[in-house]
Every structure is written in structure tokens, then in C-alpha cells.
N, C-alpha and C positions, 0 to 999 in steps of 0.2 A: 574883453571880459575882465572885470575887476579881480584883484587877488582874493578877496574874501569869498566871492562867488565860485571861483575855481576850486578853492579849498573845500567848500561845501559839497560840490559835485563829487570830488574825489572821495570825501568821507562817505557820501551816499553810496557810491559804487563799491566801497569796501565792506558794506554790511552783507551778511549772509543772505542768500536768496530767500530763505524761509522767513526772514524779517520783512523783505520787501513785498512778498506775495503771500496771499492767504491760501492755505491748502484747502481744496474743494473736493468734497466727496459726493458720490451719487450711488444710490442702491442698485443692485442687480435686479433687473425687472424681468418678469415672465409674461410673455405676450404670445398671441397666436400669429404664426407666420404663414401667409398665403403664398405657397410656391406657385410660380407661373412658368409657362413655356413661351419662348419668343420665337416667332417664325417670320419668314419673309412672305409678304403678300404682294400681289400685283394689281395695279389699278387698271380697270378696263372700262370701256364705254358700254352703257346699257343699250343705246341705239347705235347699231352698226349694220350697214346693209349695202347691197349692190343693186343699182338701178339697171334694169334690162329694157330692151326695146319691146314695145307692144304692137308695132306695125313695121312694115318694110319701108326702106328708103335709104337715100344716100346722106351721109353725115354732111351737113351744110356748115355748121359752126359749133365751136366748143368755147363758150365765153370764159370758162374757168379752167385752171390747170391744177395739178396735184399741189397740195398744201394751201390752196386758196380757201378762204372762208366764204361761205355762202349763207344766205338767209332763206328761210322757208318761202317757197314760191318763186325763187329766182330761176330764170331759164338757164339750164346747165348743158343741154344738148338740143340742137335744132336740126331736124331732118328735112330733106327736100320734099315738098308736099303737093306737087302738081298732080300726081295721080289721085291723091285723096281728095283734092278740090274738084277734080273732074268728076269723080264718083259722086261727090256730094251734090254737085249741080245736076247730075243726071237723075238722082233719086228725088231731088226737090221737084223736077219737072214731072216725074211720075206721081208725086204727091198731089200736085195741083190738078192733074188729070183725074186722080182718084177722088179728090174732093168734088170736082164737077160731076163725075158720074154718080157719086153718092147723093149729091143734091138733086140731080135729075130723077134718080130712082125714088127718092123720098117724095118728091112732088107727084110722081106718077102713082105711087102707092096711095097717097092721100086722096087723089081724084077717084081711083078705083074703089077705095074704101067707102067713099061718100055715096057713089051711085050703087055700090053693092048693097048698102043698107036700104036703098030704095027699091032694090030688086031688078035693076036694069042690066046687071052683068052676072055671069055665072060664078059659082064657087071656084071653079078652076081658074078663071081669070083673076080672081082676088088672090088665090094662093100664089099664082105666078108673079103678081106684082109684089107680094110680100117677100117671096124668095129672091127676086131681083134686088130688093132693097137690102136684104141680109148679105147677099153676095157683094154688093157695092160697099157696104159697111166693112166687110172683112178685107176687101182690097184696100180700103182707106187705112185701116189699122196696119196692114202690112207695109204700106207706103210710109206711114209715120215711123214704124220701126226701122225701116231701111234708112230713112233720113237720120234718125238718132244714131244708128250704127256708123253711118258714113261720117257724121259729125264727130263721133268718138274717135274714129280712125284719124281724122284730121287733127284732133286735139293731141293725139299720141305723137304727132310729129314735133311737138314742142314739149320737151321733157323738163319738168321743174323739180326743184329740190323738195323732198318730202318733209324735211325738217332743217333747222339751222345747224351748221356744223362745219367740218373741214373735209375736203376731198382727199382721199388717201391713195387712189389709184385711177388711172384712165386706161380703159380697155380698147378704145377705138381711136381712129385718127380721122381728120377731115378728108372727105372724098371717099371714105370706105362705105360700102353698101352693107346694111345690116338687115336682119330679119327678126321676127318675133322671138323673144326669149334670149337674144344675144346680149351679154353683159356690156354696159356702156361705161358707167362710173361707179366707184365705191367711195363711201364716206362714213363718217361717224360724228356723233354729237358730243360736245363737251359739257352740255347742260346737265346731263345725268351720268354719274360715274358710280362704279362699285368696286369693291375689293374682293379678290379671289385668293384663297390660301388653302394649302394642302395640310390637313391635320392628321398626325399619326394616329393609327387605330387605337392604341392604348389610352389615349387621352379623349377619344371621341365622346364617350358616355358622359364624362364629367363636364366637359365644355358644353355639350348639348343640354345638360340639365341646368347649369348655372347661367349660361348665356351672358357672362360678364366679360366683355372683350374690349381691350384698349388698343387703339390704332394710333401710331405716331410716325412722323417723318424722321429722317436721319438727324435733323437739327433739333429734335425734341418736341416740336410742335405736335399737339394732339389733335386728331381729326374726329369730328362728330360723325357717328354712324347711326343708322336706323335699323331697318328690318334685317334679321339674320336668317339665312336659309342654309340648311344642312342637306347636302345631297344624300339620298337614301341608299347609296351603294358606295362601295370602296373601289379604288383603282386596283385592278388585278395585278399590276406589276409593282406598284409602290406600297400597296396596302394602306393607302391614306384616303381620308374622306375629304371631299371638297366642301369648303365653307365659303359662303358668299355674303358680304355685308354691303348694304346700300350707304353711300356717302350722302350726308345731308349738307346742303349749301357748299358744294365743292369750291375750293379756292381757284383763282385764275392761274395759279402756278402748278396745278395738278394736271397731268396728262396721262392718257392710257399708256401702259407699259412701264410706268414708274414703279419702283420698289418702295414698300412701306414696312414698318415693323408692326406685327400683330402679336399682342400679349394676352394670354388667357390663363386663368387659375386652373391648376390641375391637382393640387393637394394642399393640405394645411396641417400644421403641427405646432406644439408648444415649444417655445424657444426662450432661452435666457439671453438677455441683451445687456451689453455694457457700452458706454460711449467709446467711439473710436479713439478719442484723445487719451484714454487711459491705458491703451495697450502699448507695451514697450517690446521692441525686437532686440534680442541678444543672440546673434548668430542664428541657430536654428530654433531657439527658444522663444516662447511668447509668455511674457510676464506682466503682472499688474501689481500695484501697491494696494493692499487691503487695509482699511482702517479698523482698529479694534475699538472696544468700548471707551477707551481713554484717548481716542484719536491718534493712537500710535500707528505708524505706517509699517506694514510688513510685506515683504516681497513674496509673491506666489506665482508659480508656474501654472499656466492654463493651456487648454487646447481649444482652438477657435474654428468656427465654421464660416458661414457666409457673412457678407457685409451688406448693409442696406440703410440708406438715409442717415449716414453718419454714425451707425451703430455696428457693433461686432457681435456675432453669435458666439456664445460660450458653450462648448460641448462637454468640457470637464474642468474641474478645478475650482469652481465657485458655486455657491448656493444662492437661491433667491433671497433677497433682502440684505445680503452682505454689501458693505459700502466699499467702493473702489475710488482711488484718487484720480480725478479727471484732469488734473494739471500737475503731473509728476515733476515737471521742471521746477516747481516751486519748492520742492524738498531741498533741504540743506545737505551739504556733503556729509555732515555728521549723521543725519537721519538715513541717508543712503547707505553709509557704512554699516550702521546698525542693522539695516535690512538685508545686507549681503552684497550690495554694489557700492564700491567706494568711489569710483570715478563719476563724473557728471554725465548727464544724458544729453547727447547732441540731438539736434533736430532731425538728422537723418536716421536716428535709431528708433524714433517714435513712429507709430502707424499714423497715417493721415487719413 
């Protein structure tokens, strides 16, 4: 670096801070603060179920295990089906016999009906032929129903996934004999998820009326929600109301059991705000520089409340419209001395 350049930099650094930086002021603003409550919500699956056996048989195969992903219609349990197949073959034989008997009874009735109209047979013979046809038709319908039932029992030996999802539990093992109603497998779907949260009783009416609810993950990502359902009763032990929100387009990273943050408005009030950069910490004191009509900075102690989005709530010490210095580090030592603070303000003494 050349000698003239070095001299220029030293001269620049020797100027007071107030010369190098412009003092910036901003008015104290009054706005509505929407107070919210933050609760922990839990993600749960909309579709979760346990598949049970609908027929008897020995477990022959279990193609999937716990935590495996299945698609709708996949075979998840196969039962031994020799008994069901034998029953189906038996009733199919009975069906063929019933069909033949019905066909013969129909032919007989038509012959009797024709000669009855010509007066060659009695009314009694005609009624008998008609009754025989009705009985044959009834036996045919019973045979058809028996075949349908036997086919259904055979189909029950092949248990398929009712929807796409993940298996969460296996209740039987290969070789085990099961009966109707016995649980086989449990699973859930990740395609439809919802959030359940317990809402304290004192906030229930306000949240139910406004229905403005924000849901986010721990990393700050906001989740889109749809329908909101309020349970019409409170938990007797916790005195909380259950709130359920449907997740729209759930992400692949969301799973049942995960915690999320649920935020809902519960009150609103008028608040005076100042920029967080204007606040100075001095031991237990909170002070700001206030600009007068001639842009003179005067130190003033204030009492603060909540902080939000880079702003600090003022509870006492300032009025709406007064201007505060938002860059107090720009004040010169002389200006600070006139205001009541002679030493410079370090970065650690200012509110961030």
C-alpha cells in the first residue's frame, strides 16, 4: 500500500462516527398484535386397520413382513385352501344337477300346459306340473347361492391389501391355523395423513370461531392443511378439546407419530412497536435514543414486552409517533455524553 493511501485511511478512521454514518430515525408505530398459542400436534394416518381372517385354514405363506410397503391388491396372506376347493367342487355338482332338474321340470310343465288348454288333462295335473317347476327353480337358486358362498370362502383364503401402505404388525405365523375373525396383519396408509392436537379449554371457543391455524415442522417449513374438525366433547382428565386437521399433499418425509407445531390465534390487542435495533441494554435497564424536533438525540428508559419479526413491544416510556434512533452506534461520543451515556455502545450491549 502506498504512503498517501495509508495516510488517507488513517485520517478517515480518525473522524467521529457521527460524521461517517447518518443517524436514522423511525416513528413508534401502533399496530394490532394477534397473540397465538403454540401446541404440539401429532401426525397420524387416516387409514389404519387390522385385516382379519374371514375363513378357516392354515397359514401357508406371508409374502410381506413388518415395515414392508404393499400396493392395493397385493397378496399379503395365503391360507391352505383344499377344504374350500372341495366344498366348491361339491356344490358345483349340485348346481349342475339342479339345472338339469329345472330344465326337465320346465319341459314337463310346457307339455302339460299345452294339452291342459285342449282339455286333455285335469286341473290337478296342471297344478302339479306347475308346482314341480317352482320347486325345481327354488332348488336351482339355492344351488347357485351355495356355489357363490363356496367361491367366496375360497377367495377368502387369499388375503389382499385393501389399500397401499406399510405393514405395521404381524399377528400370525406360517403354519398357524386361524379362524374367522382372527387378526392377521395390521397396516396404515401414508397417502392420507392428518394432525391431532389437544386444545386447552379456555382457547377452544376462539379457535373454533376463527379457524385460522398454522402448522409447521421443527425446521420452519409450513404444512398445508384442509378440513378442521373439532371434537364436541372435552377430555375428562385434561379438560382439553381434540382438534383434527387434514393434511393436503403430505410430503414424503412425513410419517405417523411425528410431532409438529400447531399455532392458533387466541387474542388480539393494540401494541406500540419499535425496531429491535433501536433498543440498548444497560445492566437491567432498557433504553432508546429519542429524536426531538431538531433531530437531537435524548436517552429514555422504556419497559419492553414481546418481540416479533425484528420488532420490540413497548409497554411504557414512549408514545405513538415519537421517533427513535434505529442505529444508535452512529451517534458520536459527544452526543452520547449529552444524552447521559459517555462511553461507546458495544455490539453486545444492543438488542439483536
